[in-house]
C-alpha positions as CSV (number, residue, x, y, z in Angstrom):
1,X,50.2,10.4,145.7
2,X,50.7,13.5,147.8
3,X,49.8,16.5,145.7
4,X,52.6,18.6,147.1
5,X,55.2,16.1,145.9
6,X,53.7,16.3,142.4
7,X,55.5,18.5,139.9
8,X,53.6,21.5,138.7
9,X,56.4,22.9,136.5
10,X,59.0,20.8,134.7
11,X,61.8,22.0,132.4
12,X,63.5,19.3,130.4
13,X,66.7,20.2,128.7
14,X,65.5,23.8,128.0
15,X,67.6,26.1,126.0
16,X,66.8,29.6,124.7
17,X,69.0,31.4,122.1
18,X,67.9,34.8,121.0
19,X,68.1,35.8,117.3
20,X,71.2,37.9,118.0
21,X,73.0,34.8,119.3
22,X,72.7,35.6,123.0
23,X,72.2,32.5,125.1
24,X,69.3,33.1,127.6
25,X,69.0,29.6,128.9
26,X,71.4,26.6,128.5
27,X,70.2,23.0,128.9
28,X,68.1,23.7,132.0
29,X,66.5,20.8,133.9
30,X,64.2,21.9,136.7
31,X,61.3,20.5,138.7
32,X,59.1,22.7,140.9
33,X,56.4,20.9,143.0
34,X,52.9,22.0,144.0
35,X,52.9,24.5,146.9
36,X,56.6,25.5,146.8
37,X,57.8,29.1,147.3
38,X,61.0,29.2,145.1
39,X,63.2,32.2,144.7
40,X,65.5,32.6,141.7
41,X,68.6,34.7,142.3
42,X,71.4,35.9,140.0
43,X,72.8,39.0,138.3
44,X,70.9,41.0,135.7
45,X,71.3,39.3,132.4
46,X,71.9,35.9,134.0
47,X,68.6,34.5,132.6
48,X,66.1,34.9,135.5
49,X,63.5,36.8,133.4
50,X,64.0,34.5,130.4
51,X,63.3,31.5,132.7
52,X,60.0,32.9,133.9
53,X,58.9,34.1,130.5
54,X,59.7,30.7,129.0
55,X,57.5,29.0,131.6
56,X,54.3,30.8,130.5
57,X,55.5,31.0,126.9
58,X,55.9,34.8,126.7
59,X,59.2,33.5,125.1
60,X,59.3,30.5,122.9
61,X,62.3,28.2,123.7
62,X,64.8,27.0,121.2
63,X,65.2,23.4,122.5
64,X,63.6,21.2,125.2
65,X,60.1,21.0,126.7
66,X,58.3,22.7,129.5
67,X,55.4,20.9,131.3
68,X,52.7,22.6,133.4
69,X,50.9,20.0,135.5
70,X,52.1,17.3,133.1
71,X,51.0,19.1,130.0
72,X,53.5,20.5,127.5
73,X,53.1,24.3,127.2
74,X,55.9,24.2,124.6
75,X,53.7,22.3,122.1
76,X,50.3,23.7,123.1
77,X,48.2,25.7,120.6
78,X,45.0,27.6,120.6
79,X,42.5,26.7,123.3
80,X,44.9,24.3,125.0
81,X,47.5,27.0,125.3
82,X,44.9,29.5,126.7
83,X,43.8,26.9,129.3
84,X,47.4,26.3,130.4
85,X,48.1,30.0,130.7
86,X,44.9,30.5,132.8
87,X,46.7,28.5,135.5
88,X,49.7,30.8,135.4
89,X,49.5,34.2,137.0
90,X,52.3,36.8,136.1
91,X,53.5,39.7,138.2
92,X,55.8,42.2,136.6
93,X,58.3,44.7,137.9
94,X,56.5,47.5,136.1
95,X,53.0,46.5,137.5
96,X,51.4,46.4,134.0
97,X,48.2,48.1,135.2
98,X,45.9,50.2,133.0
99,X,46.7,53.5,134.6
100,X,43.5,55.3,133.7
101,X,41.2,52.5,134.8
102,X,39.9,51.9,138.3
103,X,41.5,49.5,140.7
104,X,38.4,47.2,140.4
105,X,38.6,47.2,136.6
106,X,42.3,46.3,136.7
107,X,41.7,43.5,139.1
108,X,38.8,42.1,137.1
109,X,41.1,41.7,134.1
110,X,42.4,38.7,136.0
111,X,39.1,37.0,134.9
112,X,39.4,37.8,131.2
113,X,40.6,34.3,130.3
114,X,37.3,32.9,131.6
115,X,35.1,34.9,129.3
116,X,34.5,35.2,125.5
117,X,36.2,38.4,124.2
118,X,32.9,40.2,123.5
119,X,31.8,40.1,127.2
120,X,35.0,41.6,128.5
121,X,34.9,44.3,125.8
122,X,31.5,45.4,127.2
123,X,32.6,45.0,130.8
124,X,30.0,42.3,131.5
125,X,31.7,40.7,134.5
126,X,29.5,38.7,136.8
127,X,28.5,39.8,140.3
128,X,30.5,36.7,141.5
129,X,33.6,37.9,139.8
130,X,33.2,41.4,141.2
131,X,32.9,39.9,144.6
132,X,36.0,37.7,143.9
133,X,38.0,40.8,142.9
134,X,36.9,42.7,146.1
135,X,38.0,39.8,148.3
136,X,41.3,39.7,146.5
137,X,41.8,43.4,147.2
138,X,40.9,42.7,150.9
139,X,43.6,40.1,151.0
140,X,46.3,42.6,150.1
141,X,44.8,45.4,152.2
142,X,43.7,47.5,149.2
143,X,39.9,47.2,149.4
144,X,39.5,50.9,150.4
145,X,41.1,51.9,147.0
146,X,38.6,49.8,144.9
147,X,37.3,52.8,143.0
148,X,40.5,54.8,142.8
149,X,42.3,55.1,139.4
150,X,45.5,53.1,139.2
151,X,47.6,56.1,138.5
152,X,46.5,57.6,141.9
153,X,48.4,54.9,143.8
154,X,51.9,54.6,145.0
155,X,54.2,52.0,143.4
156,X,53.7,49.6,146.3
157,X,50.0,49.9,146.1
158,X,50.0,49.3,142.4
159,X,52.0,46.1,142.9
160,X,49.6,44.9,145.5
161,X,46.7,45.6,143.0
162,X,48.6,43.5,140.4
163,X,48.8,40.7,143.1
164,X,45.0,41.0,143.6
165,X,44.6,40.8,139.8
166,X,46.5,37.5,139.8
167,X,44.5,36.2,142.8
168,X,41.3,36.9,140.9
169,X,42.6,34.8,138.0
170,X,42.8,31.8,140.5
171,X,46.0,30.3,139.0
172,X,47.9,27.3,140.3
173,X,51.2,29.1,139.7
174,X,52.3,32.7,140.3
175,X,55.4,33.9,138.4
176,X,56.8,37.2,139.8
177,X,59.6,38.8,137.8
178,X,61.5,41.2,140.1
179,X,58.2,42.3,141.7
180,X,60.0,44.6,144.3
181,X,62.9,46.0,142.2
182,X,61.4,49.5,142.1
183,X,60.1,49.5,145.7
184,X,61.6,50.7,149.0
185,X,62.6,48.1,151.6
186,X,59.4,48.4,153.8
187,X,57.1,48.1,150.8
188,X,59.1,45.3,149.4
189,X,58.6,43.3,152.6
190,X,54.8,44.0,152.5
191,X,54.6,42.8,148.8
192,X,56.6,39.6,149.5
193,X,54.6,39.0,152.7
194,X,51.4,39.1,150.6
195,X,52.9,36.6,148.2
196,X,54.1,34.3,151.0
197,X,50.6,34.3,152.6
198,X,49.0,33.5,149.3
199,X,51.5,30.6,149.0
200,X,50.8,29.2,152.5
201,X,47.1,30.0,152.8
202,X,45.9,29.2,149.3
203,X,48.5,26.7,148.3
204,X,49.5,28.5,145.1
205,X,53.0,27.7,143.9
206,X,55.2,30.8,143.7
207,X,58.3,31.3,141.6
208,X,59.9,34.7,142.1
209,X,63.0,36.4,140.7
210,X,64.7,38.6,143.3
211,X,67.9,40.7,143.2
212,X,68.2,40.7,147.0
213,X,69.8,37.6,148.6
214,X,68.6,38.8,152.0
215,X,64.9,38.8,150.8
216,X,65.4,35.5,149.1
217,X,66.6,33.9,152.3
218,X,63.8,35.6,154.4
219,X,60.9,34.6,152.2
220,X,61.9,31.6,150.1
221,X,61.9,27.9,151.1
222,X,64.2,27.0,148.1
223,X,66.8,29.1,146.3
224,X,67.7,28.5,142.6
225,X,70.9,30.3,141.5
226,X,71.3,31.1,137.8
227,X,74.4,32.3,136.1
228,X,74.9,32.8,132.3
229,X,71.7,30.9,131.6
230,X,72.6,27.8,133.6
231,X,71.4,26.7,137.0
232,X,74.5,26.7,139.3
233,X,72.7,26.2,142.6
234,X,69.4,24.6,143.7
235,X,68.7,23.9,147.4
236,X,66.7,24.6,150.5
237,X,67.2,28.1,152.0
238,X,68.1,26.5,155.3
239,X,71.1,24.8,153.7
240,X,72.3,27.7,151.6
241,X,75.7,29.1,152.7
242,X,77.2,32.5,152.0
243,X,79.9,30.8,150.0
244,X,77.3,29.2,147.7
245,X,75.6,32.5,147.2
246,X,78.9,34.1,146.3
247,X,79.4,31.4,143.7
248,X,76.1,32.2,142.0
249,X,77.3,35.8,141.5
250,X,80.9,35.0,140.7
251,X,82.6,35.4,137.4
252,X,80.0,37.4,135.5
253,X,80.0,41.1,134.8
254,X,76.6,42.6,135.7
255,X,74.8,43.5,132.5
256,X,71.3,44.8,132.0
């Protein structure tokens, strides 16, 4: 069987209801195959972040099942859950770097899941992992900042460091939750370009939430539209009309 036609993420009748009664996801069925670059669009509050956080179980779901490479992450516990999460890299809007630590130290945290806790506590990363981290920084044009502190970098540079951290983790899947929301247009292009190259050159599956429809059309191969916790559109970028995009954003007040 062709690996690319094999599902790497499957959501089966997934619903998420928050304790206050807010519906985050409503009976979502979704299949994402190996090597896809999928962009999720929709208003704030539509369920984009809930979707991504459910996939790597930052949120537990209320109903349904989520499979990663055929294994249920919904039911996984202990070591099994850690192993599944090792295959899923996460990039956040707020970068999530340790500001006072060096760029190298931040990128090396991508390897933490491969070590016993005691070794990471004492910073006992192998030479191979330090080399891996440096190569990841080269890939996002940040190698010259390897010894800088994270808080000395611009927002765009910090986001590229967080991409290098994910690369060092060597996941099968990258989830990026509004990774360019706080960046200017030029920097946004650079960050998405890095993600696109990682997708095409390394074969990592990328699922990214974006506010900008223009960026979604430019970088994605497939667009998923989400509204009020439901998938209202799913199709190739090449076949996505302006009318369909308007429909994704219709009938819902924008809420943060």
